[in-house]
N, C-alpha and C positions, 0 to 999 in steps of 0.2 A: 268812503274811500275804498282801498283795496280790502281792508278788513271786512267791510260790508259785503263785498261780493263773495269772500270766502265763507261767509256765514250763511249764504243763501241756501245751501243744501240742509242746514241744521234743522233738526226736528221734522224732517220730511221722509216720506216713504216714496221711493221711485220704483215704478213698475217697468221692468226691463223687457223689451221685445228682443228675442234672440232666435237662433235657428241651429239645427244640427250641423256641425261643421267640424269634424275631427281633423286636426288635434286641437282646434281652438275651443270648441264647445263639444263636450262629450257627456251624454246622459242617457238614462233608460226612460224613454218616453211613456212606457207603460206605468210608471210611478207618478206620472203628472195627472192631475185632476183638473178637469175644466181649463186645460192649458196651462195652469199654474204648476210649476215644477219645484218641489221642495228640495232642500239640501240632499236628502236621501237619494233622489233621482240622479244626482251628479256623482255621488260616491266619492272615492279617494282621488280619482283622476278625472276631474270634471272638465279638463281641457285648459290650455294655456290662458285663454281669455277669461274663463271662469275663475281660475285660480288667481289671476292677477286682479280682476275686478272685485270679486267677493272676499278674498282673503288678504289682499294687499292694499287695494285702493280704498275699500270701505273703511278699514281701521285708520288709514291715513286721513280721510275725510273727517271722521270723528275726532281724531287728535286736532285737526285744524280748527274744528268747531270749539274744542275745549280751549285751544290757544287764543281764539278770538273772543272767548268769554261769553259764548252763546248760552242763553237761558236753558235751552234744551239741545245738548250736543248730539243727540241721537240721530243717526242716518240709517235707513233701512232700504234693502234691495229685495224685490220679489221678481222672479224670472218666469217669463211666459213664452210659449211656442206659438207659432202661427197655427191657425185652424186648418190650413192647407199648405202643401209644398213646404214642409218643415226644414228642408235642407237648403232652402234658397235664402240668401242674404237680402235679396230684393224684397222678398215676402216680409221679412222683418222690418225693413225700412218703410215699406208701404203701410204697415200697421201704425207706425208713428205718424207718417205723413197723412194718412186717411183718418187718424183718430178713432181707431176702433180695433176690436179683437175678432170680428166675424170673418167668415170665409171670404166675403166680398171685399174686406179690407186689405187682403193680401195682394190683390190685383191692383194694377195701375193702367191708366190709359197711356201705354208707352209710345203711342204714335202721336200723342198730343204735343204741341209746341209749348203750351202753358205749363210750367213746371211747379207753379205755386200749389202748396199743399192745401187740401180742403180744411184741415184743422187750423189754418191761419185765417179763416173767414169767420169774423164774429157773429154772423147771422146763422152760421151752420150749427147743426146739432153736435157735430164732432169738434166744435171749437175747443182749443186747448186752454185750460184755466190754471194749469200748474199741478204740481204733485200734491198728494193728500198728506195730511199730518201723520206723523209716525204713530203706529199703533192702530190705524184705521185701515180701511179699504182692504178687506180680507180676500177679495177675488173679483172676478168678472161679474158685473151686475150689483155689486155691493153699493147701496145708496150713499154710503159715507165717502165713496171715491169722488174727489173734486172734479176730475176730467174723465171723459168716457174712454179715452185711449191710453196707450203707454206713455211714460214720461221720458223714456230714452231707449236707444237701440244700440246693441254691441254684439259682437261675435267676430265673424270674418267679414267685417263691414269696411270696405275701402273708402277712404276719404278722397273723393274725386270731384271735379268741377261741377258736374251735374247735380250731385247730391248736396254740394254746398249752397246751391240755389234753392234747395228744398228745406234743409235742416241746419241747425247750428252745431258745428262739430268741435269737439275737443282737439287738442294737439295729438298726433298719432302716438300711440303707446308701443307700436311694433311696426318696424319697416318691413315691407313685403314686396316681392316682385313676382313676375311670371316665369314659367319654365316650360320648355317643350318636351313632350313625352312620345316615345315611339316604341314599337315592338322590336326587340333585337333581331338582327339578321341571322337566322338559323338555317338559311338555304345552303350555306356552304358547309360541306362535310369532309371528312377525311378522304372519302373516295374521290371527291372533287380535286383535292390537293394531289392525289396520286395520279389521276388521269389528265390533269391539266396540261402536262408536258407533251401529251399525245394529241390533244384535241385540235391542234392547229392543222392536222392532216386528216382527211377522211379515211375510213377503213380500206376502201378500194385502192387508195394510193399506197398505203402501207403493204397491201397484198402485192402491188406491182413491184415495190422495192424488194420484197422477199423473193419474188420470182426471178428478178434480175440477179440477185445474189446467188440463187441456186444454179442459174444458167452459167454464170461466170465460174462458179466453183466447179461445175462439171467440166467445163472447157479447160480450166487449169489442170484438172486431174488427168485429162487426155493428153494435153499438149506439153505440160511442164513436169508433172510428178515423176516421170521416168528418166528425166535427163537433168533435172535441176538438183544439184547437190544440196541446196539450202532446204530442201523438203525432206523431212525425216522418212525413213523406210518403213515398210509394213503397214499395219492397220492405222498406225499414227499419222500416216500421210493424209488421210481424210480429215482429221481434225486440224492438222497443220495447214492444209490447203484452205479450209473454211475460214480459219483465223486470218490468213492472208487476205481473203476476200472481204471479211467483216472489218478488219482494221483499215482496209483500203478506203472504205466509206468515210472514215473520219481523218483521212489523210496520214495515217500512221502505218503504212504497209511496211512490214519487216522483211520483205524479200524483193528481189528484182528478177524479172523473167529473162531467160537466155535465149529462147527461140524467137524467130521472127513472129510466128503466130501468137506466142505468148505476150510479146510486146504490144502487138495490136489489140489483143484482148485487154491487157492492162490499161492501155490508153482510153479504150472505150469506157472501162469501168471507172477510171479516174475522172473523165468528163461527166459521166452520170453522177458520181459522188459529189463533185463540185456544185453542180446545179442543185442537187437535192439539199445539200447543207445550206446553201445560200438561200433557197427558198424556205427552208425550215426556220432559219434564223429570222428572216423577215416576217414570216407568218406567226411565229410564237411571240415576237415583239408586238405585232399588231393585235394578236388575240388578247394578250394581257393588258395592253393599253386600253382597248375597248372595254374589257372587263372591269378595269379600275375606274373608267370614266362613267360608268353607269350612275345616273343621278341617284343620290341618297339624301336623306334629311340629315343635315349637320347642325341645324339650329333653326331658330325662328325665321331668319332671313331666307331659308329655303322655301318657306310657305308663301312668300309675298308675290310670286308670279302665278299661283294657282296650280302648279304642277302636282302638289300633294294636298290631299283633303285634311281638314282639321275639324275635330269634334269640339263644339262649344255649346253651352246651355243657352237656349234662346228660342224664339218662335220660328216656325216655318212661315212662308209667305207665298202668295200667288205670283209665280214667276212671269205670268202673262200680263199682269196689271201694268198699266202705263200711266205715270212713270212708276217703276217698282218701288215698293216701300223701303226696301233695303238694298244696299250694294253687295256685289259678289255673286258668286256661283252657288246655288243651292243644289248640292249633290244628292242629299237625302235627309230624312229627319223623321223622328218619332214623337216630336212635341207638338202641341196644338198652337194655333195662331195667337191665342191669348197668353201663351207662355211669357213670363217676365224675362226680359233680356238680361243676361249676366254681364258682369263687368268685362269679361273676356270678349263676349260678342260686341259690346259697345266699343271696346278697344279696336277691334278689327274694322268696325264701321268707320271710326274716326280716321284710321290710317288710310282707308280707301278714299274718304272724302278729301284728305290732305293731298293725295297724289293719285293722278289718273293712271300711272303705270303700275300701281299696286292693285292686286286682285287676289282675293282669297277664295278658295273652294271649301265650302263649309258643310258639315254634316251636323244638323241640329238635334240636340238631345235634351230630355227633361231633367236628367240627373246625372251625377257623376257615379253614384254607387249602383250596383245591380240588385234586383229584387227577385224573389221567387215568383212562381206562377200566380200567387194570390195578389201580387202587386203591393204587399205590405212588408213581408218578411225580408229583411236585408240578407243578402248572400255574403257570408264572410269567407274569405280565402282559407282553404284548408288542403292539406296534402291529399292527393288522390281524387279531388273534386275539380272537375273541369267545367266551368260555367259555359263554355262554348257548346257543349253537347248536352246541357241540362234542359230537359224538356220544359217548355213553357217559360223559361227564365226571361225576365225582362232586363236586358243588359244596359248598364250605364256606360258612360263615356270610356272609363278605364277598360272594361272588358270588351267594349266594341272595337277599341284599338288593338287590344291583345289578341282577340279571336281572328280579326281580319276577315279574309274571304271565306273562312271556314263557316261563317254564319251569314255573310251577305257579300255579293259583289260590289256593293256600294259602301262597304265598311270604311271608316275613316283611317287614314294613314297615321295620323298624329292627334294629339290633344294639347291644349295649353290650359294651365291652371296655376293657382297660387303655389309658389315654391314650397312653403312649409307643409301644406296639405299633400302635395305630390310626394315629398320625401317621406312623410309619415306613412302614406298609403303604400308606397312601393317597398319600404322597409317592412312593413307589416306582412305584405305578401311574401317577401323573401323569407322572413322568419317562419311563416306558416307552411310554405311549400318547398322551401330550400332552393328556389330558383327565381331568377329575375325575368318574369314574363314581360315586363316593361322596363324601359330604362330612360333616363333623362339625357338629352343631347344639347349641345351648345351652351351658351351662357344665359344667364337670367336677363330679363329685359322688362321695361315698363315699371319702374319702381313707384310704389304708392306707400300708403300706411293704413294700419287698422286704427280706427278711433271710435269715440263715443258720440253718437248723435242725439241731439235734443230738438224739440220743436222750435220753430223759428221764433225770434223775439224773446228768447229766454237768455239768461246770464249765467246759468249753472256751469258753463264750460270754463269760467274763470277759476272756480274752486277746483274743478276737475283737472284743469291744466297744471295748477300748482301742485296738486297731489301726484299727478303723473310725472311731472318733472322731478319731483323729490324722489320717487321711487326709481325712475330709470337711471338717474345720476348715481344712485347707490348700488346699481347692478342688480336690482331685483329681477328685471326682465331677462338679463343674461342667464341667471340661475334657472329660470323656468325653461328657457330655450334648451339649456343643457340637460334638464331633466326629461324634457319631451323629445330630445334628439331630432330637432327639425331644421338645424342649420345645414347648409350645403355640404359642409365637411362630414356630416353624419350619414350621407346618402350611401346606401349599399348597392344601388343599381344605377350606375352612371356610366355612360358611354363616352369615351374620348378618344377620337381618332387623330393622333398628332400629325399624321401624314395627309389629312384632309381627303383620304380615300384615293389619292393619285399615285401612290407607290405600292408595289407588290409586297407581300408578306411572306415569311417562311412557310406558312400553312399553304399558301397558294402555289408554291413551288415544292410542295412536299414530295411529289413524285420523283423529281430530280434527286433529292437526297436519299430517297429510299432505293432507287435503282443504283446510284453510286455506292451506297452502303451495301447493298446485296452483292455487288461485284467484289467489294473489298472483303466481305465475309467469306465468300466462296474462295477467293484467292488465299485468304489466311488459312482456311481449312485444308485446301489442297496443298498449299505450301508446306503446312505441318505434316501432312501424311507423306508427302514426297520426301521431305527432309528426313523423316523417320525411316522411310524405306531405304533411302540412299545411304544413310548412316549404317543401317544394318548390313547392307550389301558390302559397303566399304570395309567394315569390321571383318566380315567373313573373308573378303579377298585378302586383307592384311594378315589374318591368321594363317590362311593358306600359303602366302608368300613365306611367312616365317617358318612354317613346317618344312617347306621346301629347302629353305636355307639351312636347316638343321639336319638334313639327310646326308650322310657321309657314304661315298662309294669306295669300297675296298678293291684293290686290283683283282681282276678276274682269276689269275693264276693262283691266288691264295685261297680260292674257294675250295680247292681239293683238300685242304686242311681243315675244312669246316669253319673257316673264319672269313670266307669270301662273302660278297653280296652287300647290300645296303645295311648300314648300321643307323638305326633311328635313334636320335637323342631328343626324347620328348621334353616338354617344359616351356610354356610360353613366357616364363619369367627369366629365361637364361639370357644373359647379355650377349649381344651379337659378337662382340670381340672375343668373349670367352668361347663361344661356339666355334669361331674360326680358328682359335689356337688349339682347341681340342682336335679339330679336324686335321690341322697340319701335324699335330703330334702323332696322331693315328697313322697318318701317311708315312711319316718318318720311321716309326716303329716297323711298319710293314716292309719298307724297303730294306731296313737292316736285317731283318730275318731272312729276307729273300737272298741277300748276299751271303750270309752265313751258310745257307743251304748249298749255294753254288760252290763254295769253298770245300 
């Protein structure tokens, strides 16, 4: 019954075919010997899949064996890398399907229509006979090994229909989808924002407008400045008349001409201004509308008409062959014809087969990561290191997209890949360089799942399904996702244009704000200076008036007695009424003395 199936893994050693796929599988391949990677190679952060399978699933399987009363509840896992193309999930799948560990076993006849695995043929040397007993099969070539090839495959291995025809898969232990990656648009600058409001007219037209204004200014000075009382006198008339002309362009003229000639000039200038403003309004609207309508990648749907190229792992092909072995447009590629097709490449092919209106422009690449000139050393992101200019660097899909036309005119515009891997890679680059050289766009698509694959005709998946279900319902996978920070909410480099690229932004109209702000600042500074100057002059005039009010004139005839002439009564703080009373009292005393002398 069910308990029998749960005990099938008990007392067995499973040789696991895997591949390098951060953040799912992370290890130091230099610590692997003859493709066998010990626990030390994985370290403390062996990746989400390794942590789940080795440290969570394995103890659960052993517990299930104990609960089932198995005579030998031991279950063992050994991890093996492919002999070639160690970053490819397809290479690991092919190892199980072909039933071997050799370099030839990582390849598959991907153009063949027969998907039956060679290890399913009883007469083949690679025929799968089951896992070895626990405690035996120490490595490749060990005669104690029951089967010549791996017993299972896991890593970033998608459970898809094609693979279900080749292998027996467990239930998915992790749901995964695809995401689109682009380089952020850095073409727009502050200078663009400042100049945008002027770019709807050419320079020669601006020169023409300036010449017209100078001519009108000169004519107003000749015809109006000497007779028009609204124009201030002196040198200020030049500035005042030019302001009249300038404000007239925007329909805000602050004066009216009084001469016949001035009125004719004003009408001509007003007609010119109306045409210019109307033309500018239409031109600036058309300019910004056209700028906002420039096609951009907003998600996976933007790629389905072939307008933008997408980098995927997979083989190149002879585009002259009839019929072509693959659909779509081959824009460029650095991979060989025998390269294993990736899940992403197969996805694009299936979509094009399903709809004749769908067409992808593809750039084929061998790997996602970049390598140094030796083709072996991985190029890790670091501050101050530009892979685009690194001599001899073999750029992977990420850096091909990031570098763009700096490295090749046929560089891809985008790439699509597994969402957790993309988030992990982009966050790692952001933490290392402080910048988002790449960003995700749009929503995720094409959901699948990562699972554990076994050779066909086996029943081990039943016990594995039970263990996986137990762990996932307890939230074990959620804890690992949080630890590795690979959910979409953890992404540091995500581009989201809520306007869909069809509305202008503040940065695009920056020049308008700067010009308006500059005029406001100039007005405030000049207004402050003018107010201070006016206040100082007003205070001086007021003091002068007060001094004049406090000067008392004594009758001239009294000057012979030495008391005539003006009598100054200083003091800015003297009340005006008191000053007037003192003046009247002095006059009365002078008159009284004059009368006494006459008597």
